[in-house]
N, CA, C and O of each residue as an XYZ file, in Angstrom:
792
protein
N       1.074    -27.723     -8.956
C       1.306    -26.454     -8.310
C       0.616    -25.342     -9.121
O       0.749    -25.276    -10.343
N      -0.114    -24.481     -8.421
C      -0.891    -23.434     -9.070
C      -0.047    -22.279     -9.566
O       1.134    -22.166     -9.235
N      -0.675    -21.411    -10.376
C       0.019    -20.264    -10.960
C       0.519    -19.316     -9.868
O       1.625    -18.785     -9.965
N      -0.302    -19.103     -8.822
C       0.108    -18.182     -7.756
C       1.374    -18.698     -7.058
O       2.330    -17.951     -6.850
N       1.360    -19.987     -6.701
C       2.521    -20.531     -5.983
C       3.771    -20.495     -6.842
O       4.858    -20.190     -6.351
N       3.621    -20.810     -8.141
C       4.759    -20.765     -9.045
C       5.309    -19.358     -9.160
O       6.523    -19.159     -9.105
N       4.437    -18.389     -9.319
C       4.819    -17.017     -9.438
C       5.519    -16.520     -8.172
O       6.546    -15.844     -8.244
N       4.952    -16.860     -7.014
C       5.517    -16.419     -5.737
C       6.863    -17.055     -5.452
O       7.716    -16.446     -4.806
N       7.064    -18.300     -5.936
C       8.400    -18.930     -5.795
C       9.455    -18.153     -6.529
O      10.566    -17.970     -6.033
N       9.102    -17.684     -7.738
C      10.055    -16.893     -8.511
C      10.361    -15.546     -7.793
O      11.519    -15.145     -7.674
N       9.308    -14.876     -7.329
C       9.518    -13.622     -6.585
C      10.363    -13.847     -5.367
O      11.268    -13.061     -5.091
N      10.090    -14.917     -4.616
C      10.839    -15.195     -3.397
C      12.301    -15.461     -3.728
O      13.187    -15.040     -2.984
N      12.569    -16.159     -4.843
C      13.954    -16.405     -5.233
C      14.675    -15.106     -5.575
O      15.825    -14.903     -5.185
N      13.987    -14.225     -6.312
C      14.584    -12.910     -6.679
C      14.896    -12.095     -5.400
O      15.967    -11.500     -5.281
N      13.960    -12.080     -4.469
C      14.173    -11.334     -3.218
C      15.285    -11.955     -2.393
O      16.089    -11.232     -1.802
N      15.348    -13.264     -2.340
C      16.362    -13.965     -1.539
C      17.769    -13.614     -2.041
O      18.681    -13.407     -1.240
N      17.944    -13.548     -3.370
C      19.248    -13.189     -3.930
C      19.659    -11.779     -3.552
O      20.843    -11.446     -3.615
N      18.697    -10.934     -3.157
C      18.997     -9.570     -2.744
C      19.037     -9.427     -1.223
O      19.152     -8.319     -0.698
N      18.942    -10.559     -0.523
C      19.053    -10.525      0.951
C      17.747    -10.312      1.674
O      17.764     -9.985      2.861
N      16.586    -10.484      1.001
C      15.293    -10.290      1.623
C      14.610    -11.658      1.876
O      14.881    -12.627      1.167
N      13.754    -11.721      2.856
C      12.897    -12.890      3.024
C      11.451    -12.447      2.840
O      11.133    -11.267      2.984
N      10.588    -13.387      2.525
C       9.203    -13.073      2.200
C       8.267    -14.123      2.741
O       8.574    -15.315      2.729
N       7.115    -13.668      3.220
C       6.014    -14.555      3.566
C       4.785    -14.035      2.907
O       4.515    -12.837      2.997
N       4.017    -14.867      2.243
C       2.826    -14.419      1.525
C       1.739    -15.446      1.627
O       1.984    -16.625      1.883
N       0.505    -14.964      1.416
C      -0.630    -15.868      1.455
C      -1.775    -15.184      0.717
O      -1.954    -13.972      0.843
N      -2.544    -15.935     -0.043
C      -3.748    -15.379     -0.665
C      -4.788    -15.205      0.438
O      -4.972    -16.078      1.286
N      -5.456    -14.069      0.406
C      -6.566    -13.835      1.341
C      -7.719    -13.257      0.547
O      -7.535    -12.764     -0.566
N      -8.900    -13.320      1.117
C     -10.085    -12.789      0.446
C     -10.442    -11.459      1.085
O     -10.506    -11.349      2.310
N     -10.675    -10.447      0.255
C     -11.049     -9.139      0.765
C     -12.562     -9.172      1.118
O     -13.338     -9.875      0.470
N     -12.960     -8.409      2.144
C     -14.374     -8.395      2.541
C     -15.233     -7.547      1.579
O     -16.461     -7.615      1.624
N     -14.584     -6.749      0.710
C     -15.335     -5.878     -0.200
C     -14.599     -5.841     -1.545
O     -13.455     -6.283     -1.655
N     -15.274     -5.310     -2.551
C     -14.619     -5.055     -3.842
C     -15.385     -3.882     -4.494
O     -16.568     -3.665     -4.233
N     -14.664     -3.143     -5.345
C     -15.290     -2.043     -6.043
C     -15.475     -0.805     -5.182
O     -16.278      0.068     -5.511
N     -14.728     -0.721     -4.069
C     -14.867      0.443     -3.183
C     -14.853     -0.011     -1.758
O     -14.977     -1.207     -1.495
N     -14.706      0.906     -0.817
C     -14.707      0.549      0.597
C     -13.429     -0.065      1.079
O     -13.452     -0.954      1.930
N     -12.276      0.398      0.541
C     -11.016     -0.208      0.909
C     -10.692     -0.100      2.384
O      -9.945     -0.926      2.910
N     -11.238      0.905      3.069
C     -10.962      1.036      4.504
C     -11.491     -0.173      5.273
O     -11.006     -0.474      6.363
N     -12.489     -0.873      4.710
C     -13.011     -2.071      5.381
C     -12.005     -3.205      5.290
O     -11.841     -3.978      6.233
N     -11.328     -3.300      4.144
C     -10.255     -4.300      4.024
C      -9.087     -3.993      4.956
O      -8.516     -4.891      5.574
N      -8.745     -2.712      5.045
C      -7.671     -2.309      5.953
C      -7.997     -2.673      7.394
O      -7.156     -3.196      8.126
N      -9.219     -2.389      7.782
C      -9.628     -2.699      9.154
C      -9.647     -4.219      9.411
O      -9.285     -4.672     10.497
N     -10.065     -4.989      8.417
C     -10.053     -6.438      8.522
C      -8.624     -6.954      8.736
O      -8.370     -7.773      9.620
N      -7.696     -6.455      7.903
C      -6.295     -6.902      7.997
C      -5.698     -6.504      9.335
O      -5.032     -7.318      9.976
N      -5.915     -5.302      9.760
C      -5.246     -4.825     10.974
C      -5.781     -5.439     12.252
O      -5.067     -5.492     13.254
N      -7.000     -5.895     12.240
C      -7.591     -6.416     13.481
C      -7.932     -7.885     13.466
O      -8.333     -8.433     14.493
N      -7.781     -8.552     12.308
C      -8.069     -9.978     12.257
C      -9.528    -10.280     12.480
O      -9.875    -11.371     12.934
N     -10.397     -9.323     12.166
C     -11.838     -9.501     12.290
C     -12.493     -9.177     10.978
O     -12.174     -8.156     10.369
N     -13.422    -10.034     10.511
C     -14.062     -9.833      9.223
C     -14.995     -8.616      9.300
O     -15.947     -8.590     10.080
N     -14.693     -7.611      8.466
C     -15.457     -6.344      8.508
C     -15.957     -6.034      7.105
O     -15.296     -5.324      6.346
N     -17.144     -6.577      6.756
C     -17.618     -6.462      5.380
C     -18.448     -5.240      5.043
O     -18.787     -5.029      3.879
N     -18.785     -4.425      6.045
C     -19.683     -3.269      5.764
C     -19.418     -2.168      6.784
O     -18.704     -2.367      7.767
N     -20.005     -1.011      6.528
C     -19.763      0.151      7.371
C     -20.284     -0.050      8.786
O     -19.699      0.453      9.745
N     -21.377     -0.780      8.918
C     -21.933     -1.025     10.264
C     -20.919     -1.817     11.121
O     -20.728     -1.514     12.299
N     -20.275     -2.831     10.518
C     -19.283     -3.603     11.229
C     -18.098     -2.714     11.609
O     -17.564     -2.820     12.713
N     -17.697     -1.850     10.702
C     -16.594     -0.915     10.936
C     -16.925      0.026     12.093
O     -16.101      0.258     12.977
N     -18.155      0.566     12.070
C     -18.563      1.525     13.103
C     -18.634      0.840     14.492
O     -18.509      1.504     15.521
N     -18.831     -0.460     14.504
C     -18.982     -1.173     15.803
C     -17.649     -1.574     16.389
O     -17.611     -2.083     17.510
N     -16.540     -1.364     15.672
C     -15.221     -1.651     16.249
C     -14.995     -0.822     17.495
O     -15.377      0.346     17.557
N     -14.376     -1.430     18.475
C     -14.033     -0.645     19.646
C     -13.057      0.463     19.279
O     -12.135      0.222     18.500
N     -13.228      1.657     19.808
C     -12.383      2.785     19.410
C     -10.883      2.509     19.563
O     -10.084      2.991     18.761
N     -10.502      1.751     20.567
C      -9.089      1.508     20.784
C      -8.466      0.670     19.671
O      -7.258      0.760     19.453
N      -9.253     -0.147     18.957
C      -8.689     -0.925     17.853
C      -8.389     -0.044     16.643
O      -7.602     -0.426     15.776
N      -9.008      1.123     16.580
C      -8.697      2.053     15.501
C      -7.474      2.896     15.863
O      -6.749      3.371     14.990
N      -7.262      3.072     17.170
C      -6.103      3.835     17.647
C      -4.872      2.966     17.649
O      -3.799      3.425     17.257
N      -4.991      1.723     18.078
C      -3.869      0.786     18.102
C      -4.414     -0.588     17.695
O      -5.056     -1.268     18.495
N      -4.151     -0.993     16.441
C      -4.719     -2.253     15.967
C      -4.066     -3.414     16.687
O      -2.981     -3.291     17.256
N      -4.759     -4.552     16.647
C      -4.223     -5.760     17.289
C      -2.887     -6.166     16.672
O      -1.962     -6.547     17.389
N      -2.783     -6.087     15.332
C      -1.538     -6.505     14.670
C      -0.395     -5.592     15.032
O       0.679     -6.065     15.402
N      -0.606     -4.270     14.931
C       0.454     -3.312     15.235
C       0.859     -3.411     16.698
O       2.049     -3.422     17.013
N      -0.124     -3.483     17.598
C       0.183     -3.567     19.023
C       0.965     -4.830     19.362
O       1.897     -4.776     20.165
N       0.608     -5.955     18.772
C       1.309     -7.212     19.030
C       2.745     -7.140     18.595
O       3.649     -7.502     19.347
N       2.964     -6.668     17.371
C       4.335     -6.625     16.858
C       5.187     -5.616     17.622
O       6.374     -5.863     17.835
N       4.618     -4.495     18.036
C       5.372     -3.559     18.826
C       5.757     -4.170     20.179
O       6.836     -3.892     20.702
N       4.878     -4.999     20.741
C       5.187     -5.638     22.021
C       6.328     -6.647     21.860
O       6.979     -7.003     22.842
N       6.573     -7.110     20.631
C       7.674     -7.991     20.341
C       8.938     -7.244     19.924
O       9.942     -7.852     19.551
N       8.871     -5.919     19.993
C      10.064     -5.107     19.713
C      10.183     -4.574     18.317
O      11.240     -4.061     17.949
N       9.129     -4.676     17.513
C       9.157     -4.170     16.141
C       9.031     -2.641     16.109
O       8.315     -2.048     16.917
N       9.739     -2.017     15.163
C       9.411     -0.657     14.771
C       8.253     -0.765     13.774
O       8.221     -1.699     12.974
N       7.306      0.174     13.810
C       6.180      0.121     12.906
C       6.103      1.383     12.069
O       6.073      2.491     12.606
N       6.070      1.215     10.750
C       6.037      2.320      9.826
C       4.977      2.043      8.750
O       4.937      0.966      8.156
N       4.132      3.037      8.521
C       3.113      2.918      7.497
C       3.316      3.916      6.386
O       3.858      4.996      6.619
N       2.891      3.577      5.175
C       2.953      4.468      4.012
C       1.637      4.395      3.272
O       1.320      3.389      2.637
N       0.872      5.470      3.358
C      -0.423      5.531      2.686
C      -0.462      6.789      1.815
O      -1.086      7.780      2.196
N       0.204      6.762      0.635
C       0.260      7.967     -0.192
C      -1.065      8.388     -0.808
O      -1.184      9.473     -1.377
N      -2.063      7.513     -0.687
C      -3.374      7.883     -1.198
C      -4.147      8.817     -0.305
O      -5.159      9.376     -0.727
N      -3.699      8.999      0.915
C      -4.410      9.869      1.856
C      -3.978     11.318      1.687
O      -2.812     11.667      1.873
N      -4.947     12.150      1.332
C      -4.666     13.574      1.191
C      -5.137     14.380      2.379
O      -5.348     15.589      2.279
N      -5.298     13.720      3.482
C      -5.701     14.378      4.715
C      -4.962     13.654      5.856
O      -4.350     12.611      5.627
N      -5.015     14.169      7.012
C      -4.245     13.593      8.128
C      -4.912     12.331      8.621
O      -6.070     12.349      9.038
N      -4.180     11.241      8.573
C      -4.703      9.967      9.038
C      -5.068     10.065     10.517
O      -4.305     10.580     11.334
N      -6.238      9.564     10.830
C      -6.674      9.502     12.231
C      -7.225     10.809     12.792
O      -7.631     10.864     13.953
N      -7.241     11.855     11.981
C      -7.707     13.170     12.482
C      -9.182     13.385     12.132
O      -9.532     14.177     11.257
N     -10.029     12.648     12.849
C     -11.434     12.837     12.642
C     -12.006     12.113     11.428
O     -13.210     12.200     11.185
N     -11.208     11.422     10.679
C     -11.684     10.709      9.525
C     -11.928      9.268      9.910
O     -10.984      8.501     10.104
N     -13.194      8.896     10.021
C     -13.538      7.569     10.487
C     -13.161      6.465      9.536
O     -13.076      5.303      9.933
N     -12.930      6.817      8.257
C     -12.569      5.799      7.278
C     -11.070      5.511      7.292
O     -10.643      4.498      6.739
N     -10.278      6.351      7.893
C      -8.829      6.173      7.829
C      -8.211      6.283      9.240
O      -7.540      7.271      9.540
N      -8.430      5.286     10.096
C      -7.805      5.323     11.417
C      -6.299      5.226     11.316
O      -5.762      4.755     10.314
N      -5.621      5.672     12.357
C      -4.166      5.656     12.358
C      -3.620      4.248     12.644
O      -2.513      3.920     12.218
N      -4.386      3.420     13.358
C      -3.993      2.064     13.697
C      -2.753      1.945     14.555
O      -2.253      0.841     14.771
N      -2.243      3.073     15.053
C      -1.184      3.030     16.036
C       0.222      2.857     15.531
O       1.110      2.528     16.318
N       0.472      3.070     14.227
C       1.836      2.978     13.740
C       2.683      4.099     14.404
O       2.203      5.206     14.646
N       3.921      3.770     14.675
C       4.803      4.767     15.253
C       4.996      5.956     14.329
O       5.166      7.093     14.771
N       4.965      5.664     13.032
C       4.994      6.755     12.032
C       4.156      6.331     10.836
O       4.240      5.196     10.367
N       3.341      7.274     10.351
C       2.500      7.012      9.175
C       2.772      8.121      8.159
O       2.480      9.290      8.413
N       3.337      7.742      6.994
C       3.621      8.692      5.943
C       2.410      8.792      5.011
O       1.780      7.782      4.698
N       2.085     10.017      4.567
C       0.938     10.234      3.719
C       1.351     11.065      2.501
O       2.526     11.371      2.297
N       0.351     11.412      1.710
C       0.547     12.180      0.472
C       1.345     13.451      0.724
O       2.255     13.780     -0.038
N       1.010     14.154      1.775
C       1.684     15.448      2.075
C       3.143     15.265      2.470
O       3.899     16.236      2.434
N       3.568     14.068      2.845
C       4.928     13.844      3.276
C       5.871     13.521      2.091
O       7.089     13.635      2.228
N       5.323     13.127      0.954
C       6.120     12.667     -0.195
C       6.265     13.840     -1.175
O       5.259     14.313     -1.704
N       7.482     14.316     -1.427
C       7.691     15.536     -2.226
C       7.680     15.285     -3.734
O       8.585     15.726     -4.442
N       6.672     14.588     -4.221
C       6.582     14.266     -5.644
C       6.286     15.521     -6.465
O       5.417     16.309     -6.093
N       6.987     15.712     -7.561
C       6.836     16.885     -8.429
C       6.346     16.523     -9.838
O       6.112     17.416    -10.652
N       6.191     15.258    -10.128
C       5.823     14.850    -11.481
C       4.332     14.986    -11.751
O       3.579     15.492    -10.919
N       3.923     14.530    -12.914
C       2.521     14.604    -13.313
C       1.688     13.607    -12.506
O       2.167     12.516    -12.198
N       0.439     13.967    -12.158
C      -0.419     13.006    -11.463
C      -0.593     11.742    -12.331
O      -0.722     11.821    -13.553
N      -0.592     10.572    -11.655
C      -0.681      9.307    -12.400
C      -1.867      8.460    -12.032
O      -2.217      7.549    -12.782
N      -2.498      8.719    -10.915
C      -3.626      7.923    -10.464
C      -4.366      8.706     -9.404
O      -4.108      9.899     -9.249
N      -5.264      8.099     -8.678
C      -6.082      8.865     -7.743
C      -5.211      9.519     -6.664
O      -5.600     10.543     -6.102
N      -4.067      8.957     -6.374
C      -3.211      9.527     -5.350
C      -2.106     10.415     -5.935
O      -1.339     11.030     -5.195
N      -2.035     10.475     -7.263
C      -1.042     11.281     -7.989
C       0.348     10.667     -7.973
O       1.065     10.787     -8.966
N       0.763     10.016     -6.894
C       2.143      9.610     -6.741
C       2.319      8.139     -7.165
O       1.623      7.264     -6.651
N       3.232      7.869     -8.085
C       3.507      6.452     -8.481
C       4.065      5.678     -7.292
O       4.784      6.226     -6.456
N       3.725      4.414     -7.232
C       4.238      3.559     -6.144
C       5.760      3.567     -6.099
O       6.348      3.644     -5.021
N       6.404      3.486     -7.264
C       7.857      3.464     -7.276
C       8.465      4.689     -6.579
O       9.475      4.595     -5.882
N       7.819      5.830     -6.791
C       8.340      7.074     -6.178
C       8.134      7.062     -4.663
O       9.066      7.332     -3.905
N       6.934      6.754     -4.232
C       6.676      6.799     -2.770
C       7.503      5.777     -2.024
O       7.978      6.053     -0.923
N       7.688      4.573     -2.617
C       8.536      3.576     -1.997
C      10.010      3.973     -2.017
O      10.728      3.809     -1.030
N      10.441      4.498     -3.158
C      11.827      4.927     -3.269
C      12.179      6.022     -2.280
O      13.226      5.988     -1.633
N      11.275      7.003     -2.176
C      11.513      8.111     -1.218
C      11.548      7.568      0.211
O      12.409      7.948      1.004
N      10.621      6.692      0.527
C      10.562      6.153      1.879
C      11.813      5.384      2.249
O      12.381      5.592      3.321
N      12.249      4.486      1.357
C      13.417      3.666      1.661
C      14.673      4.520      1.730
O      15.598      4.194      2.474
N      14.722      5.620      0.960
C      15.887      6.523      0.987
C      15.915      7.390      2.248
O      16.982      7.788      2.714
N      14.733      7.678      2.792
C      14.685      8.633      3.925
C      14.322      8.013      5.242
O      14.420      8.668      6.279
N      13.901      6.757      5.233
C      13.569      6.026      6.468
C      14.332      4.711      6.502
O      13.739      3.650      6.310
N      15.646      4.765      6.744
C      16.445      3.530      6.696
C      15.969      2.515      7.722
O      15.399      2.862      8.757
N      16.218      1.269      7.407
C      15.848      0.189      8.307
C      16.603      0.352      9.639
O      17.774      0.732      9.652
N      15.915      0.058     10.763
C      16.648      0.100     12.027
C      17.665     -1.029     12.086
O      17.460     -2.091     11.498
N      18.745     -0.799     12.787
C      19.784     -1.822     12.868
C      19.636     -2.720     14.102
O      20.301     -3.750     14.210
N      18.779     -2.331     15.007
C      18.675     -3.053     16.293
C      17.346     -3.804     16.479
O      17.145     -4.437     17.516
N      16.449     -3.745     15.506
C      15.160     -4.428     15.638
C      14.507     -4.583     14.286
O      14.865     -3.881     13.341
N      13.541     -5.503     14.177
C      12.827     -5.659     12.894
C      11.835     -4.530     12.695
O      11.528     -3.777     13.619
N      11.339     -4.429     11.467
C      10.360     -3.398     11.143
C       9.116     -4.017     10.493
O       9.209     -4.847      9.588
N       7.982     -3.595     10.976
C       6.734     -3.837     10.259
C       6.516     -2.667      9.333
O       6.385     -1.532      9.790
N       6.475     -2.926      8.024
C       6.253     -1.861      7.055
C       4.950     -2.135      6.330
O       4.829     -3.150      5.645
N       3.974     -1.251      6.466
C       2.684     -1.370      5.801
C       2.630     -0.338      4.665
O       2.899      0.845      4.872
N       2.280     -0.805      3.476
C       2.191      0.079      2.308
C       0.883     -0.143      1.600
O       0.559     -1.282      1.264
N       0.110      0.908      1.358
C      -1.112      0.800      0.565
C      -0.799      1.301     -0.843
O      -0.611      2.498     -1.058
N      -0.745      0.379     -1.791
C      -0.450      0.698     -3.190
C      -1.510      1.645     -3.753
O      -2.692      1.543     -3.424
N      -1.070      2.555     -4.596
C      -2.002      3.373     -5.371
C      -2.057      2.958     -6.822
O      -3.060      3.214     -7.488
N      -1.005      2.317     -7.345
C      -1.037      1.876     -8.740
C      -2.195      0.932     -8.994
O      -2.826      1.002    -10.049
N      -2.487      0.049     -8.049
C      -3.546     -0.952     -8.257
C      -4.848     -0.548     -7.556
O      -5.837     -1.278     -7.632
N      -4.860      0.584     -6.888
C      -6.068      1.000     -6.176
C      -7.154      1.443     -7.173
O      -8.347      1.264     -6.925
N      -6.726      2.015     -8.287
C      -7.620      2.346     -9.377
C      -7.065      1.727    -10.651
O      -6.476      2.421    -11.480
N      -7.257      0.398    -10.807
C      -6.533     -0.363    -11.827
C      -7.012     -0.103    -13.244
O      -6.420     -0.645    -14.177
N      -8.047      0.692    -13.459
C      -8.447      0.975    -14.829
C      -7.619      2.098    -15.440
O      -7.733      2.369    -16.636
N      -6.798      2.746    -14.645
C      -5.835      3.683    -15.183
C      -4.561      2.905    -15.444
O      -4.310      1.886    -14.801
N      -3.757      3.377    -16.381
C      -2.505      2.640    -16.676
C      -1.499      2.757    -15.559
O      -1.589      3.657    -14.725
N      -0.541      1.849    -15.539
C       0.520      1.856    -14.537
C       1.600      2.839    -14.961
O       2.027      2.811    -16.115
N       2.048      3.691    -14.081
C       3.171      4.599    -14.419
C       4.390      3.815    -14.855
O       4.556      2.668    -14.440
N       5.256      4.400    -15.687
C       6.429      3.682    -16.156
C       7.407      3.440    -15.002
O       7.512      4.249    -14.079
N       8.119      2.313    -15.073
C       9.194      2.057    -14.149
C      10.448      2.707    -14.679
O      10.745      2.624    -15.871
N      11.190      3.358    -13.789
C      12.441      4.042    -14.176
C      13.609      3.416    -13.437
O      13.423      2.719    -12.439
N      14.829      3.669    -13.937
C      15.998      3.125    -13.258
C      16.188      3.758    -11.897
O      16.649      3.100    -10.964
N      15.840      5.018    -11.771
C      15.964      5.750    -10.525
C      14.599      6.395    -10.258
O      14.070      7.109    -11.111
N      14.031      6.142     -9.072
C      12.706      6.663     -8.748
C      12.643      8.160     -8.859
O      11.567      8.704     -9.105
N      13.769      8.864     -8.686
C      13.779     10.326     -8.730
C      13.423     10.863    -10.122
O      12.945     11.987    -10.273
N      13.674     10.015    -11.140
C      13.352     10.447    -12.520
C      11.874     10.715    -12.710
O      11.484     11.444    -13.622
N      11.045     10.127    -11.850
C       9.591     10.319    -11.981
C       9.161     11.761    -11.636
O       8.038     12.158    -11.948
N      10.027     12.525    -11.011
C       9.703     13.929    -10.735
C       9.509     14.726    -12.013
O       8.875     15.781    -11.996
N      10.045     14.234    -13.116
C       9.902     14.913    -14.399
C       8.901     14.183    -15.303
O       8.871     14.426    -16.509
N       8.087     13.297    -14.733
C       7.123     12.522    -15.508
C       6.083     13.446    -16.123
O       5.530     14.309    -15.441
N       5.818     13.264    -17.415
C       4.813     14.025    -18.136
C       3.580     13.163    -18.325
O       3.683     11.936    -18.343
N       2.398     13.788    -18.469
C       1.180     13.000    -18.641
C       1.259     12.128    -19.889
O       1.765     12.555    -20.927
N       0.757     10.911    -19.775
C       0.693     10.003    -20.903
C      -0.695      9.402    -20.976
O      -1.402      9.342    -19.969
N      -1.090      8.959    -22.148
C      -2.425      8.405    -22.313
C      -2.632      7.184    -21.403
O      -3.731      6.945    -20.902
N      -1.540      6.414    -21.201
C      -1.657      5.194    -20.404
C      -1.992      5.487    -18.957
O      -2.523      4.610    -18.276
N      -1.708      6.681    -18.454
C      -1.955      6.944    -17.039
C      -3.261      7.694    -16.822
O      -3.551      8.119    -15.703
N      -4.047      7.863    -17.869
C      -5.349      8.481    -17.748
C      -6.439      7.425    -17.940
O      -6.179      6.348    -18.478
N      -7.659      7.738    -17.497
C      -8.768      6.811    -17.684
C      -8.985      6.595    -19.179
O      -9.137      7.557    -19.932
N      -9.001      5.363    -19.598
C      -9.153      5.061    -21.016
C      -9.945      3.749    -21.087
O      -9.377      2.665    -20.961
N     -11.238      3.861    -21.287
C     -12.080      2.692    -21.219
C     -11.821      1.683    -22.311
O     -12.134      0.504    -22.145
N     -11.251      2.118    -23.434
C     -10.921      1.217    -24.519
C      -9.757      0.289    -24.107
O      -9.574     -0.779    -24.691
N      -8.973      0.711    -23.095
C      -7.853     -0.101    -22.633
C      -8.116     -0.654    -21.224
O      -7.177     -0.991    -20.503
N      -9.370     -0.744    -20.843
C      -9.689     -1.132    -19.472
C      -9.053     -2.458    -19.074
O      -8.396     -2.541    -18.036
N      -9.240     -3.499    -19.890
C      -8.754     -4.843    -19.549
C      -7.231     -4.835    -19.460
O      -6.667     -5.372    -18.506
N      -6.560     -4.233    -20.440
C      -5.105     -4.198    -20.463
C      -4.580     -3.407    -19.251
O      -3.623     -3.833    -18.605
N      -5.204     -2.257    -18.941
C      -4.752     -1.460    -17.802
C      -4.963     -2.215    -16.492
O      -4.103     -2.206    -15.612
N      -6.124     -2.872    -16.376
C      -6.440     -3.620    -15.143
C      -5.417     -4.739    -14.926
O      -4.903     -4.901    -13.819
N      -5.125     -5.500    -15.960
C      -4.157     -6.590    -15.845
C      -2.787     -6.053    -15.529
O      -2.085     -6.626    -14.696
N      -2.383     -4.972    -16.166
C      -1.086     -4.379    -15.970
C      -0.936     -3.905    -14.505
O       0.089     -4.146    -13.868
N      -1.968     -3.234    -13.994
C      -1.931     -2.735    -12.628
C      -1.767     -3.840    -11.618
O      -0.977     -3.714    -10.682
N      -2.507     -4.932    -11.792
C      -2.397     -6.036    -10.835
C      -1.088     -6.767    -10.959
O      -0.520     -7.192     -9.953
N      -0.590     -6.926    -12.180
C       0.694     -7.596    -12.378
C       1.829     -6.834    -11.786
O       2.812     -7.425    -11.339
N       1.718     -5.516    -11.773
C       2.823     -4.678    -11.250
C       3.020     -4.849     -9.749
O       4.052     -4.451     -9.208
N       2.049     -5.430     -9.083
C       2.142     -5.559     -7.619
C       2.941     -6.801     -7.184
O       3.288     -6.936     -6.010
N       3.222     -7.685     -8.113
C       3.926     -8.914     -7.740
C       5.375     -8.842     -8.120
O       6.124     -9.789     -7.882
């Protein structure tokens, strides 16, 4: 059994004890080192989109309502997205960030974070997730598709913000060396950022 499977079994066990279920699979991104909107488009539409030309050739309706979102909504799902890295309105003339048809899409402007900037999106993942779960409770009558674009690992050469017992404590977060670009700690920061996602 490989390291990924072993690690995911542990995570699944932890989640199960808290009443959650999980499905996961390794996938290959069509890009690396930039162009994350191409990965988002690939995931949402089930079509390999490795470059801007492929993205531009998508039918406009797949950017307005992706195949994945549309299918799950037709099965009765509520759909909620959280993209705290977006500092502009999703879907409003920005060809790199389509709305994909989520019933609600939360962005940087929606999250009332008051702490120190920690990465390219400023907001630590723990804070944006904590705020969302506190203010957008799960529906009681149907399942939810929840899409979240992490910012902690989006720029993994910066350090990972500290985890706190209560996400609200991050409102008083002060700048630390670990959360700034530090090339001497590149490998450690990169590993820490990716490990924090599992």
